[in-house]
N, C-alpha and C positions, 0 to 999 in steps of 0.2 A: 577361055581365061578372060577376065575382066578385072579392072581396077575400079572398085566402087567404094566410095567414102574412105579412101586410103587403104582398102583391104583387097587383096587379090582373092577373087572367088573362083572356084572351079566347080562345075557340076555337070552331071550327065544329061540333065534336062535343062531346058530354057528357064532363066530366071528373070523375073519382071525387072525393069530398070529401077534403079534407085532415084531418089529425089534429087534433083539438081542442087537445092539447098545444102544437102548433106555432103555431096560430092564436092562442092565449093569449100566446105569447111576444112577438108583435108585431114580429118581426124585419123588416128592410127587404129582406131577401134571400130568395128561396125556399129552403126547407129540402130534405132529401133526398127528401121525398115528390114534389116537382116532377120529380126524375129518375125516379121509379119510375112516373109515369103513362103510360099508353099512349093518347096523345091523337091522334096523327097516323097516316097510313097508312104503308106501307113506303117511299114515295117521298121526295123532296126536301122538306125543311122550310125555311120562312122564318120568321125571328125578327126582331121589332122589339122593342128594349129601350130604354126611356126612363129617364133619370137626371135628378134635379134636385139640384144642389149646395146644401148649406147656405150662407147668406149669408157672404161672405168666403172661402169655400172653392172657389170656382169653378175656379181654376187647379189646385188640388190635386186635385179630381176628375178634371178634363180630363187631368192628368198620369197618375193612377192607372188611369184607363180606357184612355189611350194606351198604357200599358204592357202591356195585355193584347192589343193588336193583333198584334204580331209573333209571339209564341209561339202565339196562337190560329190565325193564317194558316198556321203550320207543321203544324197537326193534320191528320191524313190525311183525315178527313171534311168539312173545312172548304172550301166553294166560295168564299165571300167573307166578310169580317168588316170592315165600314167604319163608321167613326166620323164622325158629323156633329154640329155644334154649331148651335143656333138663331141665326139672324141677328137675332133680335128680343130674345132673353134668353140672355145667356151662361152662366147657371146650368143651361140645359137642354142635355143631350147625348142622342144617339140612336145605337144601334148597329142597323145593317141587316145582318142575317146570313143565309147560306144554307148549308145542311147537306145532305149527301147522303142522310141518313136521320135518323129520330128517335134511333136507336141511337147515331149519330155525335154528335148534340147532347147525349145523355145522358152520353156519354164525356167531352165537353168540359166539362160541368158538374161533373165530378169532378177536373178537372186541378188540380195544385198552384198554378199562377198564378191560377186562378179563386178557388180556396179562400182564397188570401191576400187578394184583394179582398173576398170575402164577410165575412172578418174585420173588415174596416174600414168596411163599408157603413153600419152604424148611426151611426158617428162622423161621417161626412162627407156622407151624403145627407139632404136636407131632407124628403123624403117617400118613401113605398114605391116600389120599383122596379116600373115598369110593363112587363110582358112580355106580348107578343101572339105567337101562333104562327099561322102561315098556310100555306095550301096553294095553289099556282097553279091556276087553273081555266081560264085562257085558254092558247092556244098561246104559246110563247115568241116574242119579238121575232126577226126574222131579220137584224138588223143586224150 
């Protein structure tokens, strides 16, 4: 686990270090270095992204993140993009995402709708965005 550019990143494989300039900015959103990292294999990538709204901005954050769902689901490499809210703390939101590849995820991170959200992140989020990348190691369920 590492704090990089104001984002907690977890990965099963080593991640190249982020630029010192980005780390100094203290942004609540991963900068373009996140997009350039080669962390995962060529296969499917799962992402868990956790957001915490600033007090009084819970509905604003929920609306802003909800606005990402439809355009993201329409992206070619998106398998699923599902928004969840904590049943114990309405300030906590989580996106559960699956992408056909790391390349598809990188393309998603450069989309205009995501760029617009990134521009607002520092104003509406209470803490750094927590992003974890995962690879499935079991066989998928057969349901």
